[in-house]
C-alpha positions in Angstrom: 0.2 0.1 -0.1 1.2 3.3 -1.0 1.1 6.0 1.5 1.8 10.0 1.3 1.5 12.7 4.0 0.7 16.0 3.0 1.4 18.2 6.2 2.9 21.6 6.5 4.7 21.4 9.7 7.3 18.8 9.1 7.8 17.6 12.6 4.2 16.5 13.0 4.8 14.8 9.6 7.7 13.0 10.9 5.6 11.6 13.9 2.7 10.5 11.9 5.5 8.6 9.8 6.7 7.1 12.9 2.8 6.2 14.1 2.2 4.6 10.9 5.4 2.9 10.8 4.3 1.5 14.5 1.2 0.0 12.1 3.5 -2.0 10.1 2.5 0.6 7.4 5.4 2.7 5.5 5.1 6.3 4.0 6.7 6.6 0.4 6.3 10.7 0.4 6.1 13.8 2.6 4.6 16.9 0.8 4.4 20.1 2.6 2.7 22.8 0.3 -0.2 23.2 -2.2 2.4 24.0 -4.7 4.7 21.1 -4.2 1.9 18.7 -3.9 0.7 19.9 -7.6 3.9 19.4 -8.6 4.4 16.0 -6.9 0.6 14.9 -8.4 1.6 15.6 -12.1 4.9 13.7 -12.0 4.1 10.5 -9.8 1.7 7.6 -9.7 -1.2 8.3 -7.5 -1.1 6.9 -3.9 -3.5 4.1 -2.2 -4.0 6.4 0.7 -3.0 10.4 1.4 -2.9 11.5 5.0 -4.0 15.4 4.3 -3.8 18.4 6.3 -6.4 20.9 5.8 -4.5 24.5 6.4 -1.0 24.2 4.1 1.3 27.0 4.5 0.2 28.3 1.2 -3.2 27.8 1.5 -6.2 25.1 1.5 -5.2 21.5 0.5 -8.6 21.8 -1.3 -6.6 23.9 -3.8 -4.9 20.4 -4.9 -7.8 19.1 -6.2 -8.8 22.2 -8.4 -5.6 21.5 -10.5 -4.9 17.7 -10.0 -8.0 15.2 -10.4 -7.1 12.6 -7.5 -8.5 8.9 -7.2 -6.7 8.3 -3.9 -8.6 7.3 -0.2 -8.0 10.5 2.0 -7.9 10.9 5.4 -7.8 14.4 6.9 -5.7 15.3 9.6 -6.6 18.8 10.7 -7.0 21.3 14.0 -10.2 22.7 12.9 -13.1 23.3 15.4 -15.2 19.8 16.1 -18.0 21.3 14.4 -16.2 21.8 10.9 -15.4 18.3 11.0 -19.1 17.4 10.0 -18.5 18.0 6.7 -16.1 15.1 6.2 -18.8 12.5 7.9 -21.0 13.1 5.6 -18.5 12.0 2.6 -17.7 9.0 4.4 -14.4 10.5 4.8 -12.5 9.9 8.0 -10.5 12.5 9.9 -7.7 12.8 12.7 -8.0 15.5 15.4 -4.5 16.9 16.1 -2.9 16.4 18.2 -3.3 12.6 16.7 -4.1 9.9 19.3 -2.5 6.3 18.4 -5.8 5.0 18.9 -7.9 7.2 16.7 -4.8 6.6 13.8 -5.1 2.8 14.1 -9.2 2.8 13.9 -9.2 5.2 10.9 -6.1 2.9 8.8 -8.6 -0.2 9.9 -11.6 1.8 8.3 -9.6 2.1 5.3 -8.7 -1.0 5.1 -12.3 -2.4 5.2 -13.7 0.0 3.1 -11.1 -0.1 0.4 -9.8 -3.8 0.4 -11.8 -5.2 -2.4 -11.5 -2.0 -4.8 -8.8 -1.2 -6.8 -8.2 1.4 -9.5 -9.3 4.8 -10.0 -13.0 4.2 -9.2 -11.4 3.4 -5.8 -13.2 6.8 -4.4 -14.9 9.9 -5.5 -14.8 12.7 -3.1 -17.2 15.6 -3.8 -14.7 18.5 -2.9 -17.2 21.3 -3.6 -19.8 20.0 -0.9 -17.0 19.4 1.4 -15.9 23.3 0.8 -19.2 24.4 1.3 -19.8 22.6 4.6 -16.7 23.8 6.1 -16.9 27.1 5.3 -20.2 27.4 6.2 -20.9 24.7 8.7 -23.3 27.2 11.0 -25.9 27.0 7.8 -26.7 23.5 8.0 -29.5 21.6 9.9 -29.2 19.4 12.6 -31.6 16.8 14.1 -34.5 18.4 16.5 -35.6 15.7 17.6 -35.1 11.5 18.5 -37.1 8.5 18.8 -36.9 5.6 21.7 -39.0 2.4 21.8 -40.6 2.3 25.5 -42.4 -1.2 25.9 -45.3 -0.9 23.2 -44.9 3.0 22.6 -42.8 5.1 21.0 -41.0 8.3 22.7 -40.5 11.5 21.4 -37.3 13.0 22.7 -36.3 16.9 21.4 -32.5 17.4 21.3 -33.0 20.5 23.5 -34.0 18.4 26.4 -31.1 15.8 26.2 -28.6 16.8 28.6 -26.1 14.1 27.5 -25.8 11.1 24.7 -23.7 8.3 26.4 -22.8 4.9 25.0 -22.6 1.8 27.4 -22.6 -1.9 26.3 -22.8 -1.3 22.6 -26.0 0.9 23.2 -26.4 4.6 22.5 -28.3 6.3 25.7 -29.8 9.8 25.4 -30.1 11.3 29.3 -32.7 14.1 29.6 -33.4 16.4 31.9 -36.2 14.7 33.8 -33.5 12.1 34.9 -34.6 9.2 32.6 -32.3 7.2 30.1 -33.7 6.3 26.9 -32.3 3.5 24.1 -31.9 4.9 20.9 -31.4 3.3 17.6 -28.0 5.2 16.6 -24.6 5.4 17.5 -22.4 8.4 18.6 -20.6 8.5 15.2 -23.8 9.1 13.6 -24.3 11.9 16.4 -21.7 13.6 15.2 -23.4 14.6 11.9 -26.8 15.0 13.5 -25.9 17.4 16.5 -25.7 20.9 16.8 -22.0 21.9 17.3 -22.6 25.2 18.9 -24.8 23.1 21.6 -23.3 19.4 21.9 -19.6 18.4 22.2 -18.0 15.1 22.2 -15.7 15.1 25.4 -15.0 11.6 25.1 -15.4 8.4 23.4 -18.5 7.8 25.2 -20.3 11.2 25.9 -21.7 14.1 24.1 -22.9 16.9 26.5 -25.3 19.5 26.2 -23.6 23.2 27.4 -27.2 24.1 28.9 -27.2 21.6 31.4 -23.5 21.7 32.8 -24.1 22.2 36.5 -20.0 22.2 37.3 -16.7 21.1 36.0 -14.0 19.4 38.3 -10.1 19.3 37.8 -9.5 15.6 37.6 -6.6 13.2 37.7 -3.8 13.3 34.8 -5.0 16.6 33.3 -8.6 15.9 32.3 -12.3 17.4 33.4 -15.1 15.8 35.4 -18.4 17.2 34.3 -21.3 17.4 36.5 -25.0 17.5 34.7 -28.2 19.5 36.6 -30.5 16.1 36.7 -27.9 13.2 35.9 -25.6 13.5 38.3 -24.8 9.7 38.8 -23.3 9.4 35.1 -18.9 9.5 35.3 -18.6 12.5 32.4 -14.7 12.7 31.8 -13.3 15.0 29.6 -10.4 13.1 27.7 -7.2 14.9 27.9 -6.9 15.1 24.4 -10.4 17.2 24.0 -9.6 19.6 26.9 -8.3 22.5 24.6 -11.0 22.1 22.2 -13.4 21.9 25.5 -12.4 24.9 27.0 -12.3 26.8 23.9 -15.8 25.3 22.9 -17.1 26.7 26.4 -16.3 30.2 25.5 
């Protein structure tokens, strides 16, 4: 499998290369600008997989695809705010939020192998970059899900998004914890919720939890530079902001 990295920060590119080596993958080329990438694609066989930073030193990496038709699979690496990342999920593109986590990287590579192991050639992937750019530049124009449904006995319960204090996963199920202290099993996943929740209201603080800013009662310093969140009406939930998310979580609160 041929892999290249397009990243303007050379230390970050080298670090990602080492992380991929630990997964028994070899990076053949590292590129550091839009101009350099365009020239490389014009003169080389395109790779199977690209790790692509969005903001390069001489512009957005999307500009590469205004000039070059690329059929490689792409995993984005980005420091963009969480809400902008919804764009990539809508187009079945994975992303890695900087600083890149080992487990997230392994998950993204596994996803690539699963999706494309039986597909070869230029039909491998078709990306609508215009749609991605529109969603990236104007994320606030999106419509987000206003309600969910849950089966309660023989009944269907309608749950308004604004009444959910948090969404969480447990025992392979996804639950909505509401302001009345109830917990409802939903037919969805946290990954799907990333596309559906309004990012100004909900933030994914860890692999297990999305929290609603309107119901945060207290934020407490926790071990290993993490934070603990207490909600208004679901005090028994142990919600910890992962260390990798703390910085973005604090920015989200402002």
